[in-house]
C-alpha positions in Angstrom: -4.4 -11.2 -33.3 -6.6 -10.3 -30.3 -6.2 -6.6 -31.0 -9.4 -4.6 -29.8 -10.3 -1.3 -31.3 -12.5 0.6 -30.1 -13.5 4.6 -29.2 -15.6 5.3 -26.9 -16.9 9.0 -26.8 -19.9 10.9 -24.5 -22.0 12.8 -26.5 -24.1 14.4 -23.5 -24.7 14.4 -19.6 -27.1 15.3 -17.0 -27.7 15.4 -13.3 -31.8 13.8 -13.0 -31.6 13.9 -9.1 -32.0 16.4 -8.2 -33.4 17.9 -11.3 -31.4 20.6 -12.4 -33.4 21.5 -15.8 -36.5 22.7 -13.9 -38.0 24.2 -17.5 -37.5 20.4 -19.2 -41.0 19.9 -21.2 -42.4 15.8 -20.5 -43.2 14.1 -24.1 -46.5 12.6 -23.9 -44.8 9.2 -23.6 -42.9 10.7 -20.2 -45.9 12.0 -18.1 -47.5 8.5 -19.3 -44.5 6.7 -17.2 -44.9 9.7 -14.4 -48.4 8.9 -14.0 -47.7 5.2 -13.7 -44.2 4.6 -11.7 -45.0 7.7 -9.3 -42.7 10.1 -7.4 -40.1 7.7 -8.1 -40.0 8.1 -11.6 -37.5 11.1 -12.7 -37.7 12.1 -16.6 -34.7 13.4 -18.5 -34.4 14.5 -22.2 -30.6 14.2 -24.6 -30.6 15.6 -27.7 -28.2 13.9 -30.5 -25.4 16.5 -31.9 -26.8 17.6 -35.7 -23.6 16.2 -37.3 -23.7 12.4 -34.8 -24.2 9.3 -37.4 -26.9 7.4 -37.8 -26.9 4.0 -36.1 -24.6 1.1 -38.1 -24.0 -2.7 -37.6 -21.6 -4.7 -39.9 -22.6 -7.9 -40.1 -19.1 -10.4 -39.3 -18.6 -13.9 -39.6 -17.5 -16.2 -37.2 -18.0 -15.9 -32.7 -21.4 -14.8 -32.3 -20.5 -13.4 -28.7 -17.8 -10.8 -30.3 -18.5 -7.4 -31.0 -19.0 -6.5 -33.8 -17.8 -2.8 -36.1 -20.2 -0.2 -36.2 -21.6 3.0 -34.7 -23.7 2.0 -31.4 -25.6 4.3 -28.8 -26.7 3.6 -25.0 -27.6 5.5 -22.4 -26.3 4.7 -18.9 -27.6 6.1 -15.8 -26.0 5.6 -12.0 -26.4 6.7 -8.8 -23.6 8.6 -6.6 -23.3 10.2 -3.7 -22.0 13.2 -4.9 -21.1 14.6 -8.1 -17.4 14.0 -8.7 -17.8 10.0 -8.0 -17.5 7.2 -10.7 -19.7 5.3 -12.3 -19.6 1.9 -11.1 -21.4 -1.4 -13.0 -23.5 -2.5 -8.9 -25.0 1.1 -9.2 -25.3 1.6 -13.0 -27.8 1.0 -15.8 -27.7 0.7 -19.5 -29.9 0.7 -22.5 -29.1 0.3 -25.8 -30.7 2.5 -27.7 -30.8 3.2 -31.9 -30.2 6.4 -34.0 -32.1 6.2 -37.1 -32.8 8.8 -39.7 -35.8 9.5 -41.4 -36.7 10.2 -45.1 -37.2 13.6 -46.2 -41.3 13.6 -46.5 -41.7 14.6 -49.9 -40.0 11.3 -51.5 -39.4 14.2 -55.1 -40.5 13.5 -58.5 -37.4 13.1 -60.2 -36.7 9.1 -61.6 -32.5 8.6 -61.8 -31.5 7.4 -64.8 -28.4 5.9 -66.3 -27.4 5.5 -70.3 -24.4 3.4 -71.7 -23.4 2.4 -75.0 -20.2 0.2 -75.8 -19.2 -0.3 -79.4 -16.4 -3.0 -80.6 -13.4 -3.0 -82.3 -13.9 -5.3 -85.3 -18.0 -4.8 -86.0 -19.8 -1.9 -86.8 -22.4 -0.5 -84.6 -23.3 -0.2 -80.6 -25.5 -1.6 -78.0 -27.3 0.8 -76.0 -28.6 0.5 -72.5 -30.6 3.0 -70.6 -31.8 1.9 -66.6 -34.5 4.1 -65.5 -35.7 3.6 -61.7 -39.1 4.7 -60.7 -38.6 6.8 -57.4 -35.4 8.3 -55.6 -36.2 7.5 -52.5 -37.5 3.9 -51.3 -38.3 2.7 -47.6 -37.1 -0.8 -46.2 -39.7 -3.6 -47.5 -40.4 -2.0 -50.7 -40.0 -3.0 -54.0 -37.3 -1.6 -56.2 -38.5 -1.3 -60.2 -36.0 -1.0 -62.5 -37.0 0.1 -66.1 -34.3 -1.1 -68.8 -34.4 0.0 -72.1 -32.2 -1.9 -74.6 -31.0 -1.0 -78.1 -28.9 -3.3 -80.6 -27.7 -2.1 -83.2 -24.2 -4.0 -83.2 -23.7 -7.6 -84.9 -23.2 -9.0 -81.2 -26.7 -10.7 -79.0 -27.5 -10.2 -75.6 -27.1 -13.7 -74.1 -29.1 -12.7 -70.8 -29.5 -9.6 -68.2 -28.4 -9.6 -64.0 -29.4 -7.3 -62.1 -28.2 -6.5 -58.5 -28.7 -3.8 -55.9 -25.5 -3.0 -54.5 -25.1 -1.5 -51.2 -21.4 0.8 -50.7 -20.1 1.4 -47.5 -17.1 4.0 -46.8 -16.0 3.9 -42.9 -14.3 7.5 -42.8 -12.1 6.3 -39.7 -10.4 3.9 -41.5 -10.8 5.3 -44.8 -11.8 1.7 -46.1 -15.0 1.3 -49.0 -16.2 -1.6 -50.2 -19.3 -3.2 -51.7 -21.9 -6.1 -51.3 -24.9 -7.2 -53.2 -27.5 -6.7 -51.2 -30.2 -8.3 -54.0 -29.7 -9.4 -57.4 -31.3 -11.7 -60.3 -30.4 -13.0 -63.6 -33.1 -13.4 -66.2 -33.3 -15.2 -70.2 -36.7 -13.0 -70.4 -37.2 -11.3 -73.9 -33.5 -13.1 -74.7 -31.5 -13.4 -76.4 -31.5 -10.0 -78.0 -30.2 -10.1 -81.7 -28.3 -7.6 -83.8 -31.4 -4.7 -84.8 -33.5 -5.9 -82.1 -35.4 -3.9 -79.1 -36.3 -4.8 -75.3 -38.0 -2.4 -72.4 -38.7 -4.3 -69.4 -39.4 -3.5 -66.0 -37.9 -5.3 -63.2 -38.5 -5.6 -59.0 -36.1 -6.3 -56.7 -36.7 -6.2 -52.8 -33.5 -5.6 -50.7 -33.8 -7.3 -47.1 -31.7 -7.9 -43.9 -33.5 -11.0 -43.8 -32.1 -12.0 -47.0 -28.6 -11.5 -46.5 -28.2 -13.4 -42.9 -24.8 -15.2 -44.2 -23.3 -12.2 -46.0 -19.9 -10.7 -43.8 -20.2 -7.0 -44.4 -23.5 -6.0 -45.0 -24.6 -3.0 -43.0 -27.5 -2.6 -40.7 -29.2 -0.7 -39.0 -29.0 -3.0 -35.5 -28.5 -6.7 -35.0 -30.4 -9.3 -36.8 -31.6 -10.6 -33.7 -33.5 -8.0 -33.3 -37.0 -8.0 -35.1 -36.8 -4.2 -36.4 -33.9 -4.5 -37.8 -33.3 -3.5 -41.5 -30.4 -3.1 -43.9 -28.5 0.4 -43.2 -30.5 3.7 -44.5 -28.4 5.7 -46.6 -26.4 8.2 -45.2 -28.1 12.0 -45.5 -25.7 15.2 -44.9 -27.4 18.7 -43.9 -28.6 21.1 -46.4 -25.1 23.1 -47.6 -23.2 19.9 -46.5 -21.2 17.4 -49.0 -21.3 13.8 -48.6 -17.2 14.3 -47.6 -18.3 16.2 -44.7 -20.2 13.1 -43.4 -18.4 10.7 -40.7 -18.7 7.8 -39.1 -19.9 4.8 -41.7 -21.5 6.0 -44.9 -23.6 3.9 -46.8 -25.2 4.5 -50.1 -27.1 2.2 -53.0 -26.9 1.6 -56.5 -28.8 -0.6 -58.8 -26.7 -2.5 -60.9 -27.8 -4.0 -64.7 -25.0 -6.3 -66.9 -26.1 -7.3 -69.9 -23.9 -11.1 -71.3 -22.6 -10.7 -74.7 -21.0 -13.5 -75.1 -17.5 -15.3 -74.5 -16.2 -12.7 -77.2 -18.6 -9.7 -76.6 -17.8 -9.1 -72.6 -20.5 -7.4 -70.4 -21.8 -3.8 -70.7 -22.9 -2.8 -67.1 -24.3 0.5 -65.7 -25.0 1.9 -61.9 -28.1 4.3 -60.9 -28.2 5.4 -57.6 -30.9 5.9 -54.7 -31.5 5.6 -51.6 -33.4 3.1 -49.2 -34.7 4.8 -46.1 -37.0 4.8 -43.0 -40.7 6.4 -43.0 -41.1 9.1 -40.7 -44.0 8.5 -38.3 -46.6 10.2 -38.8 -48.0 10.4 -35.1 -47.6 8.3 -31.7 -50.2 6.5 -30.6 -51.9 7.8 -27.7 -52.5 4.6 -25.7 -51.7 4.1 -22.1 -52.1 0.1 -22.6 -48.9 -0.2 -25.2 -46.5 1.1 -22.5 -45.0 -2.6 -21.1 -43.1 -2.4 -18.0 -40.6 -5.6 -17.4 -40.0 -7.1 -14.5 -36.3 -7.4 -13.5 -36.7 -8.5 -10.1 -34.1 -10.9 -10.3 -31.6 -9.1 -12.6 -31.7 -6.6 -9.3 -31.6 -9.7 -6.9 -27.9 -10.8 -9.3 -26.8 -7.8 -9.2 -26.9 -7.6 -5.0 -24.3 -10.8 -5.6 -22.2 -9.3 -8.0 -18.6 -8.5 -7.2 -17.0 -4.8 -6.8 
């Protein structure tokens, strides 16, 4: 009904001209920028609070110009005559940035797994399903491998197998939870699995943001128009904290496997959790040619004619 709900918080502020923090250490990139831009370049450094959530945008349908629900960060710089002056659009620039949470350097040796079985009221025996993933932490763009071991000791027949990668989203401020399928496959390979038969098979899926362009509610780490956009990474908490202590939009992933047992047999399914994350950068290239300067002359000329 035209109601806008948003909350803007200022995490940190600093005065950079005149420079207050004379002991600030510049990064290698800042040193290159200062050399290239000259005496009118003023470096600054901000540190995110440890509990601040990562950037997440929930994809929505409808008008492309509308602002999506999510968590976004930006840096605002403005000039003023004194410290008490308020910021104004004519003297302010805004740079949207992305806060990512990198995967730990060691992905661990644990292989997540889940076992489930199903019995039937009017017949003896059970069908057992065991699903094991080939690792616990995956990087964006990697194949997720799931090994399914099916044991049919019942009188039912497994018709086909369906696998899904499910993205679970919890919005802590609204106490809302929902799930979206970000990758799926259905196969009859090895089926039907008749009474007394077994099947062990490995399946692969790749969850990608590019494969979910038209799905409402899928969580991304940016906007689809961005070249480097990925599905939102799994939420990680600090050591000694639990997931209930996390704030913002909490993301988790599971591999879901379903066995179709026919009209009378129903389904059997199980979920195996895993983490989908961004790998930590190994190093920063030390190359002056990688720094690209864009010409904002036209923008500056347009701002001169902006009204207060």
